[in-house]
Structures are given as C-alpha cells and as structure tokens.
N, C-alpha and C positions, 0 to 999 in steps of 0.2 A: 349259476350256469344254466340250470334248467329253464329258469324264467327268461334268460337271454335267448336260449334256443327257440322257445315259444315265440318270443317277440320277432326273431329273425324269420321264422316261418310265416307269421302273420304278414310282415313286411313283403316277404317274397310273393305271397299269394296276392296281396294288394298291387304290387307292381306288375305281376303277370296280368291281372284283370285290367289294369289300366292300359297295358300294352295292347292286349287284345281289343279293348274298346277303341283305342286310338287307331288300331289297324282297320277295324270295321268302318269307323268313321272315314278314314282315309279312302277306302274303297268306295264308299257311298259318294264321297266328294268327287271322285274321278268319273262317276257316271254323267252322261249328258255333257261330256266335254270333248273337245278335240285336242289331240296332241299337236305339237309343233310340226311334227312329220306329216300328219294328217292334213293339217292346214296347207302345208306346202304342196301336197298331192292333189289339193282341190276338194276335199271332203267338206260338207256343209251339214250342220245339224238341222234336222227337221222337228226336233223337240228340244226346247231349252231347258227342261226339267222343272220349270215353274209356271208355264202357261200354255195355252193352245194357240199362241201366235203362229200363223202360217197355215192354219187349219180352219175349216168350216164345215157345217152340216151339208151333206149332198142336197143340192137344189134349194137349200133354205138359208144359205149364208151364214153370217157370224151371229148366231143366237145362242144364249145359255143352254147347254145340252147336258146329256148324260156323260159326256166326255170332260174330264177334268184333270188338272195336274194335281197330284196327291202323292206326298212324301217322295218326290223326285221321280214318280212314274206317271205316264199318261194312262189314265185309268177310265175304263168304262163302267159306271156304276149302273148296272142293270135294273136295280131297285129304285132309282131315282125317279121323280115325277117330272123332270124337266124334259125338254124336247129330245125325242129319240131319232136315231138315224145313223148312217154311216159317216164317219169323220173323214173329210176329203181335203187333200193338199190344195193350197191356193194356187200353186204353180203346176204347170204341165211338164212332163218329162218324156224324152224320146230314147236317147242312148244314155244309159245309167247303170250305176252300181249301187244298190240299196242294201244297207245292213240294219238289223234291229234285233233286239232281245225282246222276249215275251214270256209271260207266264199266265195260265188260264186257270179258272176255278173248276171244281169238280163238275163233270158232265157238261163242260163248257164247249162252245162251238163258235169259231170266228175265222177271220181270214184277212188277207191283205190283197186288195184288187189293184191291178195295174192297167194302164192305157184306158183309164175311165173317161168316158165322154159324159159331159154334164149338160143335159138339155131338159127343159120342162116336160117334154113328152116322154123322156126316159125316166121311169119312176124310181129306179134304184140303181146303185152302182154296179151291181152284179149283172144287170142286163146289157152292160157293154164291156165290163172289164173282166178278164180271166182272174181266177182266184188262187193265190197261194193259201191253201187250206191249213187251218189250225184247229185241232180237235182233241179234247182230253179223252184218255183211254177208256173211261167208264161210260162215254156217251153211246146211246144206242146205235148210231151210225158207224161206230168203230169197226165192226166186223167187215164193213164194206171197204176193200182196200184201195178204192178210188176216192175215198173221202177222208183219209188219214193225214195227220200233219206232214207237211212237205209236199204232198200231191198238188197237181193242177186240179182243182175240184172237178170231179166227174170225167176225167180223161185219163184213167189208168192208174195202176199203183206206181209207187216210187221206184226209181231205178235201184236204189239201195235200201232195202227194208230196215228201217232205223226207228225205233220207237222213241218218242219225245220223253223227257224226264216226267216225273209224276206231277199231279196238279199242285199248283202253288210253287213250283220250282222254275227256274229260268232256263230258257232255251235261246240258242242263237240262230238266226236265219239270215239268208242272203238271197237277193233277186238281182240278176244281171241281164240287161237287155241291150243288144247291139244290133241295129239294123233288122229289127224284128225277131232276131234269134235270142231265145230266152233260156236262162238256167236258174233252177231253184236249188238251194242248199239248206240242209237242216243239221245243225250241230256239226259242220264241217264236211258232211257227206252230200255228194251230188244226188239229188232226187229226181230232177225233171230236166229235160232238154226238149225245146220245141221251137219251131220256126213259123211265126204267125204269117209269113208271106208264102208258105208253101201250099201246094195242092193237098198234101197229106193233112195239114191243119184244117183246111176247109171241109175236107171229106169227114174228119173226126167231128167237127162242129155239126155237120149235117146228120149225124147219127145220135145226137143227144137232143134234149129238150131245148137247148140253147138255139137251135135252128129256128125256134119261134121269135127270136129277138133280133131283129134285123141289124142292129149295131154290134152285136156281140162278136168279139174277137176279130173285127174288121180293122182295128186300128193298131198303129205301132207307136203311138204318142198319146199321151193323155195324163189324167190326174192319177194320183195314188190314193186309195181309200182304205180305211180300217173299218172292219165289219163289226156292228153292234149285234148281239144276240141276246139270249135270255139269261145268260150268266156273265159275270164280270171277267174282264181280261185287262192285263197291264202291258204296257210297252215302255221301253227305255232305250237309250243309246240308238236312237233312230237317226241315221246319217245317210247321206247320198253324195255321190260323186258323179257329175255328168261327164260322159265319155265322148 
C-alpha cells in the first residue's frame, strides 16, 4: 500500500507538471495571433511572430539589422554587430488603434514613434514622430517624470502615475489616434491625451528642443517606428486596427 501511495504521488506530480507545461505552451501559441472576433473587427497583426515582414530600418530599407524575430518576440539585440536603427513600419497610418506588449532589459530605454515621416534629410525617426516612451525604472532618466513609460516623451508626466512592471516582465500598451487626437495607455490606464492639430500642441513643441526639427509633430499620418537604444527590448502581440 505504501509503495502504491508513493507511485500515485509520483504520477500526480508528473500529471501536474505536464498540465502546467501544456498550459504555458498554449499561452505562447496564442501570442501573435488574432482571434476570430478581432479579425471581424478589422485588427491586423504587425508582427507575425517569426519574421520582420512589414518592417524596415528607418531610411535604410530592408537590410539585416539588430531587430530579429526570436522565440516569438520581436527583439532588438543591442549587442548585435548588424545594422542599427529604428524599425519602421512599411505602411503609413492616420486614424488607428495600436496595441502591443513589451518588456525591456535593466536600465533600458526605448519607445514607439507615431506619425513618422521618412525622408533622406530627416536622419532619425524621433525628428518627426512624437514618442510613446518606454523606460526601465533603474535608468538614470527615471526621476524625470516627463520621460517615464507611458509619457509622450518630453511633454509632461502621465495623467495617471503608473509604474511599469519590473525589467524583464511584460507590459501592455495602447496608442489611439483619430483626426490628430491621441491617447496613450499603459497597462489599462490612460496616460496621455493630446491634439496634434491644436494651438496648445504647437505651443508645447515650441518650448522644447523639438522646435529645432521642422517636421516634428506637424503630421497626423505617418509610419510607426520602434526605437533602438543601448539595451535590448522585446515586443509581441503588435496589432493595429485602422479607424
């Protein structure tokens, strides 16, 4: 009887481990996919989980770069010797709802630019596109409330002070733009509201260093770009619906 009880416990432990493993695999398999409901609503994946199709390096086209598909994530390998730069969507967007998950390495700094204009004379994506900031809490810039995750970089603190999860843990973000009116969200909380067609916005730009970049914040249609920096960052479940 004692041996039977031991055997039952061993089998129970094995079954539990198998169940947990299958559950984790199931969760992973559901990443970077659309549900039938999402498809009907018009959502489109911007990352297929296995390639960088639909993206290119800002001003450099489709060249092998630090941005790779790795283990189901769109990963920026900051230590790679391949071409560096911001990863830019092939398509431009005007009225849209964008959702994405992200996790960042310790002391990491990144962001998502919207309304990006791509021209040879504009050297970087941030010189035209306002930024949804992503910043790990141990980064030296973190004490500046205008540079924390969920902010529009350099334009004030978030509406709802909400720290992101720790480094290496996933966060969920959303950017919505309709007729130049923009909303940012971090982990379900509204963090930014701005109207790119308002005088208030033009005045705000004029009070920052962005005033030195004539294309910055002047557009309500453009590319989406993911920022490369000195530390690695991962994205997944990047999906968009045009409105």
